[in-house]
C-alpha positions as CSV (number, residue, x, y, z in Angstrom):
1,M,-22.2,1.8,21.7
2,R,-22.6,-2.2,21.2
3,R,-19.9,-5.1,21.3
4,I,-19.1,-7.2,18.0
5,E,-19.1,-10.6,18.5
6,E,-15.1,-12.6,17.6
7,E,-17.0,-14.2,14.7
8,K,-18.3,-10.7,13.0
9,L,-15.0,-9.6,13.9
10,E,-13.2,-11.6,11.3
11,E,-15.6,-10.5,8.5
12,I,-14.4,-6.9,8.8
13,K,-12.1,-5.6,5.9
14,G,-10.7,-2.1,5.1
15,G,-10.6,-0.9,2.2
16,N,-11.1,-2.7,-1.2
17,V,-7.2,-3.2,-1.8
18,S,-4.8,-5.9,-0.3
19,I,-1.8,-6.0,-0.2
20,S,0.1,-7.1,2.1
21,G,3.0,-7.1,4.3
22,P,5.2,-9.3,2.9
23,I,3.5,-9.0,-1.5
24,L,5.0,-4.9,-0.4
25,N,8.5,-6.1,0.6
26,A,8.4,-7.7,-2.8
27,I,7.7,-5.3,-4.5
28,V,10.5,-3.1,-2.5
29,S,13.5,-5.2,-3.3
30,I,12.7,-5.7,-7.2
31,I,12.5,-2.2,-7.3
32,E,15.8,-1.5,-5.1
33,V,17.3,-4.7,-7.5
34,L,16.3,-2.5,-10.1
35,R,17.6,0.4,-9.1
36,E,21.2,-1.0,-8.8
37,A,20.9,-2.5,-12.5
38,G,20.5,0.4,-13.8
39,H,23.2,2.1,-11.6
40,S,25.7,-0.7,-13.0
41,L,24.4,0.3,-16.2
42,G,24.7,3.2,-16.2
43,S,28.7,3.9,-14.5
44,G,29.4,1.6,-17.3
45,I,28.1,3.1,-19.9
46,R,29.9,5.8,-18.9
47,R,33.1,4.2,-18.1
48,I,33.1,2.9,-21.8
49,G,32.7,6.3,-23.3
50,E,35.1,8.2,-21.1
51,N,38.1,5.4,-21.9
52,H,39.0,4.3,-18.4
53,L,38.3,0.4,-18.3
54,C,41.0,-1.8,-16.3
55,P,43.1,-3.6,-18.5
56,L,42.2,-7.0,-18.1
57,K,45.9,-8.1,-18.1
């Protein structure tokens, strides 16, 4: 087995797609925000449909 020099190690790339950790975390955060918004919207629609709204007075 040959030893690879440090300069060559920096040039090694794996796979076609390069997604870093922060980008992946941002995507997951966006999905979580959209999911929560959908949950809140659906809950609001259900409460309006069932006429279970809190009085404002």
